[in-house]
ROSE-4610 file (N, C-alpha, C; in Angstrom, 1 decimal, always signed):
// ROSE-4610
residu = [X/X/X/X/X/X/X/X/X/X/X/X/X/X/X/X/X/X/X/X/X/X/X/X/X/X/X/X/X/X/X/X/X/X/X/X/X/X/X/X/X/X/X/X/X/X/X/X/X/X/X/X/X/X/X/X/X/X/X/X/X/X/X/X/X/X/X/X/X/X/X/X/X/X/X/X/X/X/X/X/X/X/X/X/X/X/X/X/X/X/X/X/X/X/X/X/X/X/X/X/X/X/X/X/X/X/X/X/X/X/X/X/X/X/X/X/X/X/X/X/X/X/X/X/X/X/X/X/X/X/X/X/X/X/X/X/X/X/X/X/X/X/X/X/X/X/X/X/X/X/X/X/X/X/X/X/X/X/X/X/X/X/X/X/X/X/X/X/X/X/X/X/X/X/X/X/X/X/X/X/X/X/X/X/X/X/X/X/X/X/X/X/X/X/X/X/X/X/X/X/X/X/X/X/X/X/X/X/X/X/X/X/X/X/X/X/X/X/X/X/X/X/X/X/X/X/X/X/X/X/X/X/X/X/X/X/X/X/X/X/X/X/X/X/X/X/X/X/X/X/X/X/X/X/X/X/X/X/X/X/X/X/X/X/X/X/X/X/X/X/X/X/X/X/X/X/X/X/X/X/X/X/X/X/X/X/X/X/X/X/X/X/X/X/X/X/X/X/X/X/X/X/X/X/X/X/X/X/X/X/X/X/X/X/X/X/X/X/X/X/X/X/X/X/X/X/X/X/X/X/X/X/X/X/X/X/X/X/X/X/X/X/X/X/X/X/X/X/X/X/X/X/X/X/X/X/X/X/X/X/X/X/X/X/X/X/X/X/X/X/X/X/X/X/X/X/X/X/X/X/X/X/X/X/X/X/X/X/X/X/X/X/X/X/X/X/X/X/X/X/X/X/X/X/X/X/X/X/X/X/X/X/X/X/X/X/X/X/X/X/X/X/X/X/X/X/X/X/X/X/X/X/X/X/X/X/X/X/X/X/X/X/X/X/X/X/X/X/X/X/X/X/X/X/X/X/X/X/X/X/X/X/X/X/X/X/X/X/X/X/X/X/X/X/X/X/X/X/X/X/X/X/X/X/X/X/X/X/X/X/X/X/X/X/X/X/X/X/X/X/X/X/X/X/X/X/X/X/X/X/X/X/X/X/X/X/X/X/X/X/X/X/X/X/X/X/X/X/X/X/X/X/X/X/X/X/X/X/X/X/X/X/X/X/X/X/X/X/X/X/X/X/X/X/X/X/X/X/X/X/X/X/X/X]
num = [1/1/1/2/2/2/3/3/3/4/4/4/5/5/5/6/6/6/7/7/7/8/8/8/9/9/9/10/10/10/11/11/11/12/12/12/13/13/13/14/14/14/15/15/15/16/16/16/17/17/17/18/18/18/19/19/19/20/20/20/21/21/21/22/22/22/23/23/23/24/24/24/25/25/25/26/26/26/27/27/27/28/28/28/29/29/29/30/30/30/31/31/31/32/32/32/33/33/33/34/34/34/35/35/35/36/36/36/37/37/37/38/38/38/39/39/39/40/40/40/41/41/41/42/42/42/43/43/43/44/44/44/45/45/45/46/46/46/47/47/47/48/48/48/49/49/49/50/50/50/51/51/51/52/52/52/53/53/53/54/54/54/55/55/55/56/56/56/57/57/57/58/58/58/59/59/59/60/60/60/61/61/61/62/62/62/63/63/63/64/64/64/65/65/65/66/66/66/67/67/67/68/68/68/69/69/69/70/70/70/71/71/71/72/72/72/73/73/73/74/74/74/75/75/75/76/76/76/77/77/77/78/78/78/79/79/79/80/80/80/81/81/81/82/82/82/83/83/83/84/84/84/85/85/85/86/86/86/87/87/87/88/88/88/89/89/89/90/90/90/91/91/91/92/92/92/93/93/93/94/94/94/95/95/95/96/96/96/97/97/97/98/98/98/99/99/99/100/100/100/101/101/101/102/102/102/103/103/103/104/104/104/105/105/105/106/106/106/107/107/107/108/108/108/109/109/109/110/110/110/111/111/111/112/112/112/113/113/113/114/114/114/115/115/115/116/116/116/117/117/117/118/118/118/119/119/119/120/120/120/121/121/121/122/122/122/123/123/123/124/124/124/125/125/125/126/126/126/127/127/127/128/128/128/129/129/129/130/130/130/131/131/131/132/132/132/133/133/133/134/134/134/135/135/135/136/136/136/137/137/137/138/138/138/139/139/139/140/140/140/141/141/141/142/142/142/143/143/143/144/144/144/145/145/145/146/146/146/147/147/147/148/148/148/149/149/149/150/150/150/151/151/151/152/152/152/153/153/153/154/154/154/155/155/155/156/156/156/157/157/157/158/158/158/159/159/159/160/160/160/161/161/161/162/162/162/163/163/163/164/164/164/165/165/165/166/166/166/167/167/167/168/168/168/169/169/169/170/170/170/171/171/171/172/172/172/173/173/173/174/174/174/175/175/175/176/176/176/177/177/177/178/178/178/179/179/179/180/180/180/181/181/181/182/182/182/183/183/183/184/184/184/185/185/185/186/186/186/187/187/187/188/188/188]
x = [-11.6/-11.1/-11.1/-10.1/-10.0/-10.9/-11.9/-12.8/-12.2/-11.2/-10.5/-9.4/-9.0/-8.0/-8.6/-7.9/-8.3/-7.1/-7.3/-6.2/-5.2/-5.7/-4.7/-4.1/-4.8/-4.2/-3.0/-3.1/-2.1/-0.7/-0.7/+0.5/+1.3/+0.6/+1.1/+2.6/+2.9/+4.2/+5.3/+4.9/+5.8/+6.1/+5.2/+5.5/+6.6/+7.4/+8.4/+9.7/+9.8/+11.0/+11.5/+12.8/+13.2/+13.6/+13.5/+13.9/+12.7/+13.0/+12.0/+11.5/+10.3/+9.8/+9.1/+9.3/+8.8/+7.3/+6.6/+5.2/+4.8/+5.5/+5.1/+5.4/+6.3/+6.5/+5.5/+5.0/+3.9/+2.7/+2.3/+1.1/+1.1/+2.3/+2.5/+2.2/+2.7/+2.6/+1.0/+0.4/-0.9/-1.9/-1.4/-2.2/-3.3/-2.9/-3.9/-3.4/-4.2/-3.8/-2.9/-2.0/-1.1/-1.9/-2.9/-3.6/-4.4/-5.0/-5.5/-4.6/-3.5/-2.5/-1.9/-1.5/-1.0/-1.9/-3.2/-4.2/-4.1/-4.0/-3.9/-2.6/-1.5/-0.2/-0.1/-0.5/-0.3/-1.3/-2.4/-3.1/-2.4/-1.7/-0.9/+0.2/+0.8/+2.0/+1.6/+0.4/-0.1/-0.4/-0.7/-1.0/+0.2/+1.4/+2.7/+3.0/+2.2/+2.4/+3.5/+3.5/+4.7/+5.6/+6.7/+7.8/+7.8/+7.8/+7.9/+9.1/+9.7/+11.0/+10.8/+11.2/+11.2/+12.5/+12.9/+14.2/+13.9/+14.1/+13.8/+12.3/+12.0/+10.7/+10.1/+11.0/+10.6/+10.0/+8.8/+8.2/+8.4/+9.0/+9.3/+8.7/+8.2/+7.6/+8.2/+8.1/+8.4/+7.7/+7.5/+7.0/+7.7/+7.1/+7.7/+7.8/+8.9/+9.1/+9.3/+9.7/+9.9/+8.6/+7.5/+6.2/+5.9/+5.5/+5.3/+4.1/+3.3/+2.0/+2.0/+3.3/+3.5/+2.9/+3.1/+2.6/+1.1/+0.4/-1.1/-1.6/-0.8/-1.2/-1.0/+0.1/+0.3/-0.7/-1.1/-2.2/-3.4/-3.8/-5.0/-4.7/-3.6/-3.3/-3.4/-2.8/-2.9/-4.3/-5.1/-6.4/-7.2/-7.0/-7.8/-7.5/-6.2/-5.7/-6.4/-6.5/-7.1/-8.6/-9.3/-10.8/-11.0/-10.2/-10.4/-10.2/-9.2/-8.9/-10.1/-10.6/-11.8/-13.0/-13.2/-14.3/-14.3/-13.1/-12.9/-12.7/-12.6/-12.4/-13.1/-14.1/-14.9/-14.2/-13.4/-12.6/-11.6/-10.9/-10.0/-10.8/-12.1/-12.9/-13.2/-13.5/-13.7/-12.5/-11.3/-10.1/-9.8/-9.9/-9.6/-10.5/-11.8/-12.8/-12.5/-12.1/-11.8/-10.5/-9.5/-8.2/-8.4/-9.3/-9.6/-10.1/-11.1/-11.8/-10.9/-10.1/-9.4/-8.1/-7.5/-6.1/-6.1/-7.2/-7.3/-6.1/-5.4/-4.3/-3.0/-2.9/-1.6/-1.4/-0.2/+0.2/+0.1/-0.5/-0.8/-0.8/+0.0/+0.1/-0.1/-0.8/-0.9/+0.1/+1.0/+1.9/+2.1/+2.8/+3.0/+1.9/+1.9/+1.0/-0.5/-0.9/-2.3/-2.8/-1.9/-2.3/-2.9/-2.5/-3.0/-4.1/-4.1/-5.1/-5.2/-6.2/-6.3/-6.5/-7.2/-7.5/-6.3/-5.3/-4.1/-3.0/-3.1/-2.1/-2.2/-1.0/-1.0/-1.3/-1.0/-1.3/-1.4/-1.9/-2.0/-1.0/+0.1/+1.2/+0.8/+0.9/+0.5/+1.6/+1.9/+2.9/+2.1/+2.3/+1.6/+2.7/+2.6/+3.5/+2.9/+3.5/+3.1/+2.6/+1.9/+1.5/+0.2/+0.3/-0.8/-1.7/-2.9/-3.7/-4.8/-4.9/-6.0/-5.7/-4.7/-4.2/-5.4/-6.2/-7.4/-8.4/-8.6/-9.5/-9.0/-7.7/-6.9/-7.2/-7.0/-7.2/-8.7/-9.6/-11.0/-11.4/-10.9/-11.1/-10.5/-9.3/-8.7/-9.5/-10.2/-11.0/-12.3/-12.8/-14.1/-14.1/-13.0/-12.8/-11.8/-11.4/-10.4/-9.2/-8.6/-7.3/-6.3/-5.2/-4.0/-3.2/-3.1/-2.4/-0.9/+0.0/+1.4/+1.7/+1.8/+1.8/+3.3/+3.8/+5.1/+4.8/+5.2/+4.9/+6.2/+6.4/+7.6/+7.1/+7.9/+7.4/+7.4/+8.3/+8.3/+8.8/+8.3/+8.6/+10.2/+10.9/+12.4/+13.1/+12.3/+12.9/+12.8/+12.2/+12.1/+13.3/+13.8/+15.0/+14.8/+15.9/+15.8/+15.3/+15.6/+15.1/+13.6/+13.1/+11.6/+10.9/+11.5/+11.0/+10.9/+12.0/+11.9/+10.8/+10.7/+9.5/+8.2/+8.0/+6.7/+6.5/+7.5/+7.3/+6.8/+7.1/+6.7/+5.2/+4.7/+3.3/+2.8/+1.9/+1.4/+0.0/-0.7/-1.9/-1.8/-1.8/-1.7/-3.1/-3.3/-4.6/-4.8/-3.9/-4.0/-2.9/-3.1/-2.1/-1.2/-1.9/-1.3/-0.1/-0.3/+0.8/+2.0/+1.9/+3.1/+3.8/+3.1/+3.7/+4.4/+3.8/+4.3/+5.6/+5.7/+6.9/+8.1/+7.7/+8.7/+9.2/+8.3/+8.6/+9.6/+9.2/+10.0/+11.4/+11.5/+12.8/+13.8/+15.0/+16.1/+16.7]
y = [-12.0/-11.8/-10.3/-9.9/-8.5/-8.4/-7.6/-7.4/-6.6/-5.8/-5.0/-5.8/-6.9/-7.7/-8.6/-8.6/-9.5/-10.3/-11.3/-12.1/-11.3/-10.2/-9.4/-8.3/-7.8/-6.7/-7.3/-8.5/-9.2/-9.1/-8.9/-8.8/-7.5/-6.5/-5.1/-5.1/-5.7/-5.6/-6.3/-7.2/-8.1/-7.6/-6.7/-6.4/-5.5/-5.6/-4.9/-4.9/-6.0/-6.2/-7.6/-7.9/-9.2/-10.1/-9.5/-10.2/-10.9/-12.0/-12.6/-11.7/-11.9/-11.1/-12.1/-11.9/-12.8/-12.5/-13.5/-13.4/-12.4/-12.2/-11.3/-9.8/-9.6/-8.3/-8.0/-8.9/-8.7/-8.4/-9.2/-8.9/-7.5/-7.2/-5.8/-4.7/-4.9/-3.8/-3.8/-4.9/-5.0/-4.6/-4.5/-4.4/-5.4/-6.7/-7.8/-9.0/-9.8/-10.9/-11.9/-12.6/-13.5/-14.7/-15.1/-16.2/-15.9/-14.8/-14.3/-14.1/-13.5/-13.2/-14.5/-15.4/-16.7/-17.5/-17.4/-18.2/-17.7/-16.4/-15.8/-16.1/-16.0/-16.1/-17.7/-18.6/-20.0/-20.3/-19.6/-19.8/-19.3/-18.2/-17.5/-18.4/-19.0/-19.9/-21.1/-21.8/-22.9/-22.6/-21.3/-20.9/-20.6/-20.6/-20.3/-18.8/-17.9/-16.5/-16.1/-16.8/-16.6/-17.7/-17.5/-18.5/-18.4/-19.6/-19.7/-20.4/-19.9/-20.5/-20.6/-21.8/-21.9/-22.1/-21.2/-21.3/-21.4/-22.6/-22.8/-22.6/-21.7/-21.3/-20.2/-19.7/-18.5/-18.9/-18.3/-18.6/-17.3/-17.4/-16.3/-16.4/-15.2/-15.2/-14.1/-14.3/-13.4/-13.7/-12.6/-12.9/-13.9/-14.7/-15.7/-15.2/-14.4/-13.7/-14.7/-15.9/-16.9/-17.5/-17.2/-17.6/-16.8/-17.6/-17.0/-16.1/-16.3/-15.5/-14.3/-14.0/-13.0/-11.7/-11.3/-10.0/-10.0/-11.1/-11.3/-11.2/-11.7/-11.7/-10.3/-9.6/-8.3/-7.3/-7.6/-6.7/-6.8/-8.1/-8.2/-7.4/-7.5/-6.8/-5.3/-4.8/-3.3/-2.8/-3.6/-3.3/-3.3/-4.3/-4.4/-3.2/-2.8/-1.6/-0.4/-0.2/+1.0/+1.0/-0.1/-0.1/+0.1/-0.5/-0.2/+1.2/+1.8/+3.2/+4.1/+3.8/+4.6/+4.4/+3.2/+2.9/+3.7/+4.0/+4.7/+6.1/+6.6/+8.1/+8.6/+9.3/+9.7/+10.7/+11.5/+12.4/+11.7/+10.6/+9.7/+9.0/+8.6/+7.9/+8.9/+10.1/+11.2/+11.4/+11.5/+11.7/+10.6/+9.3/+8.1/+8.0/+8.3/+8.2/+9.3/+10.5/+11.5/+11.1/+10.6/+10.2/+9.1/+8.1/+7.0/+7.5/+8.3/+8.9/+9.8/+10.6/+11.7/+11.1/+10.2/+9.8/+8.2/+7.8/+6.3/+5.6/+6.4/+5.9/+6.0/+6.6/+6.8/+5.9/+5.6/+4.9/+6.0/+5.7/+6.8/+6.2/+7.0/+6.6/+7.9/+7.6/+8.6/+8.1/+9.0/+8.6/+9.6/+9.3/+10.3/+10.2/+11.3/+11.3/+11.2/+11.6/+11.5/+10.1/+9.2/+7.8/+7.3/+7.9/+7.5/+8.4/+9.7/+10.6/+11.8/+12.0/+13.1/+14.4/+14.4/+15.6/+16.2/+15.4/+15.8/+16.2/+15.7/+16.0/+17.4/+18.0/+19.4/+19.4/+18.4/+18.2/+16.7/+16.4/+15.1/+14.9/+14.1/+13.8/+12.8/+13.2/+12.3/+12.1/+10.9/+10.6/+10.2/+10.9/+10.5/+10.3/+9.1/+8.7/+8.9/+9.6/+9.9/+11.3/+11.6/+12.9/+13.3/+14.5/+15.0/+16.0/+15.7/+16.4/+17.1/+17.0/+17.4/+18.3/+19.2/+20.1/+21.0/+21.5/+22.3/+21.5/+20.2/+19.4/+19.2/+19.2/+19.0/+20.3/+21.5/+22.8/+22.9/+22.5/+22.5/+21.7/+20.5/+19.6/+20.1/+20.7/+21.3/+22.3/+23.2/+24.3/+23.8/+22.7/+22.2/+21.6/+20.8/+20.1/+20.8/+21.9/+22.7/+21.9/+21.3/+20.5/+21.0/+20.5/+20.9/+19.7/+19.5/+18.3/+18.8/+18.0/+18.1/+17.0/+17.5/+16.5/+16.4/+15.2/+14.9/+14.1/+14.6/+14.0/+13.6/+12.4/+12.0/+11.2/+11.1/+10.3/+8.9/+8.3/+6.9/+6.6/+5.4/+5.1/+5.1/+4.6/+4.5/+5.9/+7.0/+8.3/+8.8/+7.9/+8.3/+8.0/+8.9/+8.6/+7.5/+6.8/+5.9/+6.3/+7.6/+8.2/+8.3/+8.9/+9.1/+7.6/+6.7/+5.3/+4.7/+4.9/+4.4/+5.0/+6.3/+7.0/+6.4/+6.3/+5.8/+4.4/+3.5/+2.1/+2.2/+3.1/+3.2/+3.4/+4.4/+4.8/+5.1/+4.3/+4.5/+3.8/+4.4/+3.7/+3.8/+2.6/+2.5/+2.7/+3.7/+4.1/+3.4/+3.5/+2.9/+2.0/+1.0/+0.1/-0.5/-1.2/-1.9/-2.8/-3.7/-4.7/-3.9/-2.9/-2.3/-1.5/-0.9/-0.3/-1.3/-2.4/-3.4/-3.9/-4.2/-4.7/-3.6/-2.4/-1.3/-1.3/-1.4/-1.4/-2.6/-3.7/-4.9/-5.0/-4.2/-4.2/-3.5/-4.1/-3.5/-2.3]
z = [+18.8/+17.5/+17.1/+16.4/+16.0/+14.7/+14.7/+13.6/+12.4/+12.6/+11.6/+10.9/+11.5/+10.9/+9.8/+8.6/+7.5/+7.1/+6.4/+5.9/+5.1/+4.4/+3.7/+4.5/+5.4/+6.3/+7.2/+7.5/+8.3/+7.6/+6.3/+5.5/+5.8/+6.2/+6.2/+6.9/+8.0/+8.5/+7.8/+6.8/+6.0/+4.6/+4.1/+2.6/+2.4/+1.4/+1.0/+1.9/+2.7/+3.5/+3.1/+3.3/+3.0/+4.2/+5.4/+6.6/+7.2/+8.0/+8.7/+9.9/+10.3/+11.5/+12.5/+13.8/+14.7/+14.9/+15.2/+15.5/+16.4/+17.5/+18.6/+18.0/+17.1/+16.6/+15.6/+14.8/+13.9/+14.6/+15.6/+16.4/+17.1/+17.6/+18.2/+17.1/+15.9/+14.9/+14.4/+14.4/+14.0/+15.2/+16.4/+17.6/+17.7/+17.5/+17.5/+18.2/+18.8/+19.7/+18.8/+19.5/+18.8/+18.1/+18.8/+18.3/+17.0/+16.9/+15.7/+14.6/+14.8/+13.8/+13.4/+14.3/+13.9/+13.1/+13.3/+12.4/+11.0/+10.8/+9.5/+8.8/+9.5/+9.1/+8.6/+9.4/+9.0/+7.8/+7.6/+6.3/+5.2/+5.4/+4.3/+3.9/+5.0/+4.7/+4.0/+4.3/+3.6/+2.1/+1.8/+0.5/-0.3/+0.4/-0.2/-0.4/+0.3/+0.3/+1.2/+2.3/+3.3/+3.5/+3.9/+4.3/+5.9/+6.4/+7.8/+8.3/+9.4/+9.9/+11.4/+11.9/+13.4/+14.0/+14.9/+15.5/+17.0/+17.5/+19.0/+19.2/+20.1/+20.3/+19.5/+18.6/+17.8/+16.5/+16.2/+14.9/+14.1/+12.9/+12.1/+10.8/+10.2/+8.9/+8.0/+6.7/+5.7/+4.4/+3.5/+2.2/+1.4/+0.7/-0.1/-1.5/-1.8/-3.1/-4.2/-3.9/-5.0/-5.5/-4.8/-5.3/-6.6/-7.7/-8.9/-9.0/-8.0/-8.0/-6.9/-6.4/-5.4/-5.8/-7.1/-7.6/-7.5/-7.8/-7.7/-6.3/-5.4/-4.0/-3.5/-3.8/-3.4/-4.0/-5.2/-5.7/-5.0/-4.5/-3.6/-2.4/-1.8/-0.5/-0.8/-1.8/-2.1/-2.3/-3.1/-3.4/-2.1/-1.3/+0.0/+0.9/+0.9/+1.7/+1.2/-0.1/-0.7/-0.4/-0.5/-0.2/+1.2/+2.1/+3.6/+3.9/+3.4/+3.6/+3.1/+1.9/+1.4/+2.3/+2.8/+3.7/+4.9/+5.5/+6.7/+6.6/+5.4/+5.3/+4.0/+4.1/+3.0/+2.1/+2.6/+1.8/+0.9/+1.5/+0.7/-0.4/-0.1/-1.1/-2.2/-1.9/-3.0/-3.8/-3.1/-3.9/-4.8/-4.2/-5.1/-6.3/-6.0/-7.1/-8.2/-7.8/-8.7/-9.5/-8.8/-9.5/-10.4/-10.0/-10.9/-12.2/-12.1/-13.2/-14.1/-13.5/-14.2/-14.8/-14.2/-14.6/-14.8/-15.5/-15.7/-16.5/-17.3/-18.2/-17.5/-16.3/-15.7/-14.5/-14.2/-13.0/-11.9/-10.8/-9.8/-8.4/-7.6/-6.1/-5.2/-4.1/-3.0/-2.1/-1.5/-0.5/+0.5/+1.6/+2.7/+3.7/+4.5/+5.7/+5.4/+4.2/+3.8/+3.8/+3.6/+3.5/+4.8/+6.0/+7.2/+7.7/+7.3/+7.8/+6.9/+6.1/+5.2/+5.9/+7.1/+7.8/+8.4/+8.9/+9.6/+8.6/+7.3/+6.4/+5.9/+5.7/+5.1/+3.6/+3.0/+1.6/+1.3/+0.1/-0.5/-1.4/-1.1/-2.0/-3.1/-4.3/-5.4/-6.4/-6.8/-7.8/-9.1/-10.1/-11.4/-12.5/-13.1/-14.1/-15.5/-16.3/-17.7/-17.8/-18.9/-19.2/-18.4/-17.9/-17.2/-18.1/-18.4/-19.2/-18.5/-17.1/-16.4/-15.2/-15.4/-14.3/-13.8/-14.7/-14.3/-13.4/-13.8/-13.0/-11.5/-11.4/-10.1/-9.3/-9.9/-9.2/-8.8/-9.6/-9.3/-8.1/-8.1/-7.0/-5.7/-5.8/-4.6/-4.0/-4.9/-4.4/-3.8/-4.4/-4.0/-2.6/-2.4/-1.1/-0.1/-0.5/+0.3/+0.8/-0.2/+0.1/-0.8/-0.6/-1.5/-1.9/-3.3/-3.8/-4.0/-3.7/-4.0/-5.1/-6.3/-7.5/-7.9/-8.0/-8.6/-9.8/-11.0/-12.3/-13.0/-13.3/-14.1/-15.4/-16.4/-17.6/-17.3/-16.5/-16.3/-14.8/-14.3/-12.9/-12.6/-13.7/-13.5/-13.2/-13.5/-13.4/-11.8/-11.0/-9.6/-8.9/-8.0/-7.3/-6.2/-5.8/-4.8/-3.5/-3.1/-1.9/-1.9/-2.9/-3.1/-3.2/-3.8/-3.8/-2.5/-1.7/-0.3/+0.5/+0.3/+1.1/+0.6/-0.7/-1.1/-0.7/-0.6/-0.1/+1.4/+2.2/+3.6/+3.7/+3.1/+3.2/+1.8/+1.3/+0.0/-0.2/-1.1/-1.7/-3.2/-3.8/-5.2/-5.8/-6.7/-7.2/-8.5/-9.4/-10.7/-11.1/-11.9/-12.5/-11.4/-10.6/-9.4/-9.7/-10.7/-11.0/-11.5/-12.4/-12.9/-11.7/-10.9/-9.7/-8.8/-8.5/-7.6/-8.3/-9.5/-10.2/-10.0/-10.1/-9.9/-8.5/-7.5/-6.1/-5.8/-6.3/-6.0/-6.9/-7.8/-8.6/-7.8/-7.8/-7.1/-7.7]
């Protein structure tokens, strides 16, 4: 059994897409054995989080967006992803702790290459929604940890272009106000 795989992390290949995916494709993306992935997917299907379709010998899965609790389940997924990322990267843990404390009233997302690896990223892309009152604190943090923030700030989520929204959907960590951000991501 893959020790890094959790019931929430198994959703990664299925979030924010509308098409069904084959079990083999999901297993390949997760780099985990079919049997382990199938066990988690079947449990999520029993809970109504996933829809399952069988076509001949193919077993296909997708998120069940008609489930009234899908935002709650996706919130758990996003929080689990954030916590796992912070456990595996101490710099990310420092960044997230700082951002939580400094921008607690803002919707906030880290996106781009830093989501996967803070050390290899040229900068940390951050989307902040609303008024930024702590620009000096951002500069101090950059100096202390020798990193560079690339901050995009807009008054409201609907001001973000579709191109940037699609980029954010691909690689992101939701830092604050998860449910609000999820509703925005899922809105067409």
